A tleap script that builds the chain and sets N, CA, C and O, in Angstrom:
source leaprc.protein.ff14SB
mol = sequence {
  NMET LYS SER PHE LYS ILE PHE LEU LYS LYS
  ARG GLU ILE PHE PHE ASP CYS LYS PHE HIE
  ARG ASN ILE LEU GLU VAL LEU GLN SER ASN
  GLN ILE PRO ILE GLY TYR GLN CYS GLN LEU
  GLY PHE CYS GLY LEU CYS LYS VAL TYR LEU
  LYS LYS GLY ASP ILE PHE TYR PHE TYR ARG
  PRO ILE ALA LEU LEU LYS SER LYS GLU ILE
  LEU THR CYS ILE CYS ARG PRO ILE ASN ASN
  ILE VAL ILE GLU ILE CCYS
}
set mol.1.N position { 3.291 2.014 19.576 }
set mol.1.CA position { 4.116 2.447 18.461 }
set mol.1.C position { 3.218 3.024 17.369 }
set mol.1.O position { 2.050 2.659 17.239 }
set mol.2.N position { 3.788 3.920 16.602 }
set mol.2.CA position { 3.032 4.607 15.574 }
set mol.2.C position { 3.148 3.921 14.227 }
set mol.2.O position { 4.049 3.118 13.981 }
set mol.3.N position { 2.209 4.264 13.368 }
set mol.3.CA position { 2.246 3.836 11.976 }
set mol.3.C position { 2.131 5.084 11.112 }
set mol.3.O position { 1.462 6.052 11.473 }
set mol.4.N position { 2.792 5.037 9.974 }
set mol.4.CA position { 2.746 6.153 9.033 }
set mol.4.C position { 2.461 5.624 7.644 }
set mol.4.O position { 2.617 4.432 7.378 }
set mol.5.N position { 2.046 6.508 6.766 }
set mol.5.CA position { 1.803 6.140 5.374 }
set mol.5.C position { 2.954 6.663 4.533 }
set mol.5.O position { 3.448 7.772 4.736 }
set mol.6.N position { 3.362 5.839 3.590 }
set mol.6.CA position { 4.351 6.247 2.593 }
set mol.6.C position { 3.630 6.229 1.257 }
set mol.6.O position { 3.119 5.191 0.834 }
set mol.7.N position { 3.589 7.362 0.599 }
set mol.7.CA position { 2.944 7.463 -0.703 }
set mol.7.C position { 4.019 7.431 -1.778 }
set mol.7.O position { 4.987 8.191 -1.733 }
set mol.8.N position { 3.834 6.541 -2.744 }
set mol.8.CA position { 4.807 6.338 -3.814 }
set mol.8.C position { 4.028 6.232 -5.110 }
set mol.8.O position { 3.360 5.229 -5.361 }
set mol.9.N position { 4.114 7.264 -5.930 }
set mol.9.CA position { 3.293 7.378 -7.140 }
set mol.9.C position { 1.847 7.170 -6.761 }
set mol.9.O position { 1.314 7.930 -5.953 }
set mol.10.N position { 1.193 6.166 -7.317 }
set mol.10.CA position { -0.229 5.962 -7.009 }
set mol.10.C position { -0.413 4.832 -6.006 }
set mol.10.O position { -1.458 4.182 -5.979 }
set mol.11.N position { 0.583 4.607 -5.202 }
set mol.11.CA position { 0.547 3.510 -4.237 }
set mol.11.C position { 0.715 4.041 -2.824 }
set mol.11.O position { 1.473 4.980 -2.582 }
set mol.12.N position { 0.004 3.431 -1.908 }
set mol.12.CA position { 0.076 3.810 -0.504 }
set mol.12.C position { 0.598 2.604 0.279 }
set mol.12.O position { 0.052 1.505 0.174 }
set mol.13.N position { 1.649 2.814 1.056 }
set mol.13.CA position { 2.280 1.747 1.832 }
set mol.13.C position { 2.251 2.162 3.293 }
set mol.13.O position { 2.397 3.342 3.610 }
set mol.14.N position { 2.065 1.203 4.175 }
set mol.14.CA position { 2.046 1.505 5.597 }
set mol.14.C position { 3.384 1.169 6.232 }
set mol.14.O position { 3.931 0.085 6.026 }
set mol.15.N position { 3.899 2.105 6.998 }
set mol.15.CA position { 5.127 1.923 7.757 }
set mol.15.C position { 4.714 1.759 9.211 }
set mol.15.O position { 4.303 2.722 9.859 }
set mol.16.N position { 4.823 0.555 9.716 }
set mol.16.CA position { 4.471 0.268 11.102 }
set mol.16.C position { 5.760 0.198 11.908 }
set mol.16.O position { 6.584 -0.690 11.692 }
set mol.17.N position { 5.931 1.124 12.828 }
set mol.17.CA position { 7.169 1.204 13.613 }
set mol.17.C position { 7.447 -0.049 14.426 }
set mol.17.O position { 8.592 -0.282 14.813 }
set mol.18.N position { 6.433 -0.861 14.696 }
set mol.18.CA position { 6.649 -2.107 15.433 }
set mol.18.C position { 7.368 -3.142 14.578 }
set mol.18.O position { 8.093 -3.985 15.108 }
set mol.19.N position { 7.176 -3.091 13.259 }
set mol.19.CA position { 7.681 -4.146 12.387 }
set mol.19.C position { 8.782 -3.716 11.427 }
set mol.19.O position { 9.519 -4.566 10.927 }
set mol.20.N position { 8.914 -2.438 11.160 }
set mol.20.CA position { 9.890 -1.965 10.183 }
set mol.20.C position { 10.896 -1.034 10.841 }
set mol.20.O position { 10.522 -0.074 11.515 }
set mol.21.N position { 12.153 -1.322 10.645 }
set mol.21.CA position { 13.204 -0.491 11.221 }
set mol.21.C position { 13.447 0.761 10.383 }
set mol.21.O position { 13.670 1.843 10.925 }
set mol.22.N position { 13.403 0.609 9.055 }
set mol.22.CA position { 13.704 1.737 8.171 }
set mol.22.C position { 12.810 1.706 6.934 }
set mol.22.O position { 12.069 0.746 6.719 }
set mol.23.N position { 12.883 2.750 6.131 }
set mol.23.CA position { 12.047 2.862 4.939 }
set mol.23.C position { 12.419 1.798 3.909 }
set mol.23.O position { 11.538 1.274 3.228 }
set mol.24.N position { 13.690 1.473 3.781 }
set mol.24.CA position { 14.120 0.447 2.837 }
set mol.24.C position { 13.417 -0.882 3.113 }
set mol.24.O position { 12.970 -1.546 2.178 }
set mol.25.N position { 13.316 -1.274 4.373 }
set mol.25.CA position { 12.657 -2.534 4.726 }
set mol.25.C position { 11.201 -2.566 4.279 }
set mol.25.O position { 10.735 -3.578 3.755 }
set mol.26.N position { 10.488 -1.477 4.478 }
set mol.26.CA position { 9.072 -1.465 4.093 }
set mol.26.C position { 8.927 -1.458 2.567 }
set mol.26.O position { 7.988 -2.056 2.043 }
set mol.27.N position { 9.828 -0.801 1.852 }
set mol.27.CA position { 9.777 -0.837 0.387 }
set mol.27.C position { 10.034 -2.256 -0.112 }
set mol.27.O position { 9.324 -2.742 -0.992 }
set mol.28.N position { 11.037 -2.915 0.439 }
set mol.28.CA position { 11.346 -4.285 0.038 }
set mol.28.C position { 10.201 -5.239 0.369 }
set mol.28.O position { 9.868 -6.103 -0.443 }
set mol.29.N position { 9.598 -5.099 1.537 }
set mol.29.CA position { 8.510 -6.004 1.916 }
set mol.29.C position { 7.267 -5.816 1.058 }
set mol.29.O position { 6.385 -6.674 1.039 }
set mol.30.N position { 7.197 -4.686 0.344 }
set mol.30.CA position { 6.081 -4.424 -0.572 }
set mol.30.C position { 6.491 -4.591 -2.034 }
set mol.30.O position { 5.811 -4.100 -2.935 }
set mol.31.N position { 7.594 -5.277 -2.261 }
set mol.31.CA position { 8.108 -5.573 -3.599 }
set mol.31.C position { 8.310 -4.337 -4.475 }
set mol.31.O position { 8.079 -4.376 -5.683 }
set mol.32.N position { 8.741 -3.251 -3.856 }
set mol.32.CA position { 9.080 -2.032 -4.587 }
set mol.32.C position { 10.550 -2.158 -5.000 }
set mol.32.O position { 11.418 -2.260 -4.134 }
set mol.33.N position { 10.843 -2.153 -6.297 }
set mol.33.CA position { 12.242 -2.289 -6.715 }
set mol.33.C position { 13.064 -1.051 -6.362 }
set mol.33.O position { 12.774 0.059 -6.810 }
set mol.34.N position { 14.082 -1.269 -5.557 }
set mol.34.CA position { 14.970 -0.179 -5.148 }
set mol.34.C position { 16.362 -0.763 -4.944 }
set mol.34.O position { 16.521 -1.841 -4.370 }
set mol.35.N position { 17.355 -0.044 -5.418 }
set mol.35.CA position { 18.725 -0.498 -5.255 }
set mol.35.C position { 19.201 -0.296 -3.824 }
set mol.35.O position { 18.764 0.623 -3.131 }
set mol.36.N position { 20.096 -1.164 -3.402 }
set mol.36.CA position { 20.736 -1.011 -2.095 }
set mol.36.C position { 21.972 -1.898 -2.072 }
set mol.36.O position { 22.089 -2.838 -2.858 }
set mol.37.N position { 22.879 -1.595 -1.176 }
set mol.37.CA position { 24.055 -2.436 -1.020 }
set mol.37.C position { 24.531 -2.432 0.419 }
set mol.37.O position { 24.396 -3.437 1.118 }
set mol.38.N position { 25.083 -1.325 0.870 }
set mol.38.CA position { 25.741 -1.316 2.182 }
set mol.38.C position { 24.766 -1.307 3.354 }
set mol.38.O position { 25.065 -1.876 4.403 }
set mol.39.N position { 23.617 -0.679 3.197 }
set mol.39.CA position { 22.613 -0.502 4.239 }
set mol.39.C position { 23.144 0.220 5.476 }
set mol.39.O position { 22.639 0.038 6.584 }
set mol.40.N position { 24.181 1.048 5.262 }
set mol.40.CA position { 24.781 1.809 6.357 }
set mol.40.C position { 24.902 3.300 6.058 }
set mol.40.O position { 25.495 4.041 6.843 }
set mol.41.N position { 24.344 3.751 4.927 }
set mol.41.CA position { 24.406 5.159 4.584 }
set mol.41.C position { 25.661 5.584 3.844 }
set mol.41.O position { 25.915 6.779 3.691 }
set mol.42.N position { 26.460 4.610 3.376 }
set mol.42.CA position { 27.704 4.928 2.672 }
set mol.42.C position { 27.525 5.031 1.156 }
set mol.42.O position { 27.977 5.998 0.542 }
set mol.43.N position { 26.871 4.044 0.556 }
set mol.43.CA position { 26.898 3.919 -0.908 }
set mol.43.C position { 25.911 4.834 -1.632 }
set mol.43.O position { 26.197 5.279 -2.744 }
set mol.44.N position { 24.778 5.118 -1.040 }
set mol.44.CA position { 23.795 5.994 -1.669 }
set mol.44.C position { 22.872 5.322 -2.670 }
set mol.44.O position { 22.071 6.005 -3.309 }
set mol.45.N position { 22.955 4.011 -2.827 }
set mol.45.CA position { 22.110 3.323 -3.808 }
set mol.45.C position { 20.629 3.330 -3.446 }
set mol.45.O position { 19.782 3.212 -4.332 }
set mol.46.N position { 20.307 3.461 -2.194 }
set mol.46.CA position { 18.902 3.399 -1.760 }
set mol.46.C position { 18.249 4.777 -1.673 }
set mol.46.O position { 17.190 4.922 -1.062 }
set mol.47.N position { 18.863 5.774 -2.270 }
set mol.47.CA position { 18.309 7.129 -2.122 }
set mol.47.C position { 17.011 7.291 -2.901 }
set mol.47.O position { 16.810 6.688 -3.956 }
set mol.48.N position { 16.148 8.114 -2.353 }
set mol.48.CA position { 14.889 8.497 -2.971 }
set mol.48.C position { 14.716 9.996 -2.761 }
set mol.48.O position { 15.413 10.605 -1.949 }
set mol.49.N position { 13.779 10.583 -3.503 }
set mol.49.CA position { 13.437 11.988 -3.292 }
set mol.49.C position { 12.312 12.073 -2.275 }
set mol.49.O position { 11.295 11.393 -2.409 }
set mol.50.N position { 12.489 12.888 -1.284 }
set mol.50.CA position { 11.446 13.152 -0.299 }
set mol.50.C position { 10.646 14.354 -0.797 }
set mol.50.O position { 11.106 15.494 -0.726 }
set mol.51.N position { 9.447 14.082 -1.300 }
set mol.51.CA position { 8.606 15.130 -1.881 }
set mol.51.C position { 7.812 15.879 -0.806 }
set mol.51.O position { 7.536 17.071 -0.934 }
set mol.52.N position { 7.454 15.154 0.251 }
set mol.52.CA position { 6.649 15.762 1.308 }
set mol.52.C position { 6.824 14.948 2.578 }
set mol.52.O position { 6.982 13.728 2.523 }
set mol.53.N position { 6.798 15.618 3.714 }
set mol.53.CA position { 6.898 14.949 4.996 }
set mol.53.C position { 8.285 15.077 5.608 }
set mol.53.O position { 9.148 15.789 5.094 }
set mol.54.N position { 8.477 14.377 6.709 }
set mol.54.CA position { 9.722 14.468 7.466 }
set mol.54.C position { 10.209 13.075 7.843 }
set mol.54.O position { 9.422 12.149 8.039 }
set mol.55.N position { 11.527 12.958 7.938 }
set mol.55.CA position { 12.141 11.693 8.330 }
set mol.55.C position { 13.102 11.924 9.483 }
set mol.55.O position { 13.487 13.056 9.775 }
set mol.56.N position { 13.480 10.842 10.124 }
set mol.56.CA position { 14.472 10.856 11.194 }
set mol.56.C position { 15.604 9.928 10.781 }
set mol.56.O position { 15.377 8.755 10.484 }
set mol.57.N position { 16.826 10.457 10.764 }
set mol.57.CA position { 18.001 9.622 10.486 }
set mol.57.C position { 18.506 9.018 11.791 }
set mol.57.O position { 18.592 9.704 12.810 }
set mol.58.N position { 18.838 7.736 11.753 }
set mol.58.CA position { 19.433 7.071 12.904 }
set mol.58.C position { 20.831 7.626 13.169 }
set mol.58.O position { 21.255 7.752 14.318 }
set mol.59.N position { 21.532 7.952 12.102 }
set mol.59.CA position { 22.827 8.617 12.175 }
set mol.59.C position { 23.049 9.331 10.851 }
set mol.59.O position { 22.369 9.054 9.863 }
set mol.60.N position { 23.984 10.232 10.840 }
set mol.60.CA position { 24.214 11.093 9.670 }
set mol.60.C position { 24.698 10.280 8.457 }
set mol.60.O position { 25.622 9.476 8.582 }
set mol.61.N position { 24.075 10.486 7.285 }
set mol.61.CA position { 24.515 9.772 6.086 }
set mol.61.C position { 25.895 10.232 5.634 }
set mol.61.O position { 26.256 11.399 5.783 }
set mol.62.N position { 26.649 9.308 5.086 }
set mol.62.CA position { 27.973 9.630 4.577 }
set mol.62.C position { 27.931 9.853 3.064 }
set mol.62.O position { 28.729 10.627 2.535 }
set mol.63.N position { 27.017 9.188 2.367 }
set mol.63.CA position { 26.868 9.357 0.923 }
set mol.63.C position { 26.515 10.812 0.609 }
set mol.63.O position { 25.830 11.479 1.385 }
set mol.64.N position { 26.987 11.286 -0.528 }
set mol.64.CA position { 26.663 12.649 -0.964 }
set mol.64.C position { 25.227 12.692 -1.464 }
set mol.64.O position { 24.828 11.891 -2.309 }
set mol.65.N position { 24.465 13.626 -0.940 }
set mol.65.CA position { 23.059 13.760 -1.298 }
set mol.65.C position { 22.757 15.165 -1.770 }
set mol.65.O position { 23.322 16.140 -1.274 }
set mol.66.N position { 21.860 15.254 -2.731 }
set mol.66.CA position { 21.360 16.547 -3.180 }
set mol.66.C position { 20.170 16.922 -2.310 }
set mol.66.O position { 19.697 16.121 -1.503 }
set mol.67.N position { 19.702 18.127 -2.483 }
set mol.67.CA position { 18.547 18.603 -1.738 }
set mol.67.C position { 17.359 17.669 -1.948 }
set mol.67.O position { 17.061 17.274 -3.075 }
set mol.68.N position { 16.696 17.326 -0.872 }
set mol.68.CA position { 15.497 16.480 -0.853 }
set mol.68.C position { 15.775 14.998 -1.113 }
set mol.68.O position { 14.828 14.214 -1.172 }
set mol.69.N position { 17.023 14.588 -1.268 }
set mol.69.CA position { 17.347 13.168 -1.379 }
set mol.69.C position { 17.549 12.606 0.033 }
set mol.69.O position { 18.152 13.249 0.891 }
set mol.70.N position { 17.038 11.407 0.251 }
set mol.70.CA position { 17.217 10.739 1.542 }
set mol.70.C position { 17.690 9.313 1.295 }
set mol.70.O position { 17.465 8.751 0.223 }
set mol.71.N position { 18.341 8.738 2.286 }
set mol.71.CA position { 18.780 7.344 2.219 }
set mol.71.C position { 17.800 6.493 3.016 }
set mol.71.O position { 17.680 6.647 4.231 }
set mol.72.N position { 17.113 5.610 2.338 }
set mol.72.CA position { 16.059 4.818 2.971 }
set mol.72.C position { 16.590 3.785 3.961 }
set mol.72.O position { 15.842 3.310 4.815 }
set mol.73.N position { 17.858 3.437 3.859 }
set mol.73.CA position { 18.409 2.385 4.727 }
set mol.73.C position { 18.675 2.860 6.149 }
set mol.73.O position { 18.799 2.038 7.057 }
set mol.74.N position { 18.766 4.168 6.358 }
set mol.74.CA position { 19.126 4.656 7.697 }
set mol.74.C position { 18.138 5.690 8.231 }
set mol.74.O position { 18.493 6.514 9.073 }
set mol.75.N position { 16.895 5.646 7.740 }
set mol.75.CA position { 15.912 6.602 8.251 }
set mol.75.C position { 14.530 5.975 8.331 }
set mol.75.O position { 14.254 4.924 7.752 }
set mol.76.N position { 13.686 6.658 9.064 }
set mol.76.CA position { 12.292 6.263 9.174 }
set mol.76.C position { 11.442 7.529 9.148 }
set mol.76.O position { 11.922 8.603 9.508 }
set mol.77.N position { 10.195 7.414 8.731 }
set mol.77.CA position { 9.332 8.601 8.724 }
set mol.77.C position { 8.933 9.002 10.137 }
set mol.77.O position { 8.847 8.164 11.035 }
set mol.78.N position { 8.693 10.296 10.320 }
set mol.78.CA position { 8.134 10.759 11.594 }
set mol.78.C position { 6.719 11.310 11.404 }
set mol.78.O position { 6.062 11.740 12.352 }
set mol.79.N position { 6.284 11.281 10.162 }
set mol.79.CA position { 4.892 11.571 9.797 }
set mol.79.C position { 4.668 10.954 8.418 }
set mol.79.O position { 5.564 10.296 7.890 }
set mol.80.N position { 3.519 11.148 7.839 }
set mol.80.CA position { 3.273 10.617 6.497 }
set mol.80.C position { 4.221 11.276 5.515 }
set mol.80.O position { 4.479 12.477 5.601 }
set mol.81.N position { 4.744 10.485 4.574 }
set mol.81.CA position { 5.685 11.036 3.601 }
set mol.81.C position { 5.281 10.665 2.181 }
set mol.81.O position { 4.556 9.697 1.950 }
set mol.82.N position { 5.768 11.457 1.244 }
set mol.82.CA position { 5.622 11.182 -0.184 }
set mol.82.C position { 7.025 11.088 -0.735 }
set mol.82.O position { 7.826 12.006 -0.561 }
set mol.83.N position { 7.336 9.975 -1.406 }
set mol.83.CA position { 8.674 9.781 -1.961 }
set mol.83.C position { 8.597 9.414 -3.434 }
set mol.83.O position { 7.560 8.978 -3.936 }
set mol.84.N position { 9.721 9.604 -4.112 }
set mol.84.CA position { 9.861 9.200 -5.508 }
set mol.84.C position { 11.231 8.524 -5.626 }
set mol.84.O position { 12.248 9.075 -5.204 }
set mol.85.N position { 11.239 7.337 -6.201 }
set mol.85.CA position { 12.508 6.617 -6.358 }
set mol.85.C position { 13.328 7.294 -7.444 }
set mol.85.O position { 12.822 7.578 -8.530 }
set mol.86.N position { 14.592 7.550 -7.145 }
set mol.86.CA position { 15.499 8.248 -8.069 }
set mol.86.C position { 15.788 7.420 -9.316 }
set mol.86.O position { 16.532 7.861 -10.191 }
savepdb mol mol.pdb
quit
């Protein structure tokens, strides 16, 4: 399994595909404050801005998103990414 880096401001976090299902899980395990509720792509509380890199959605988000916004509860990186919490 692969590992990727998530860059958040001046912090670097590792996303290990063996241990983390989605980006929200890795943010929470690193004590990064981020809102969430449904964890199914409906509410949009876990959205962040994807500044660089690519992600894979497990299924299509239902929450309304603007350009470059992603839902951390239903996606994982497919390479190193840079994000900013909304």
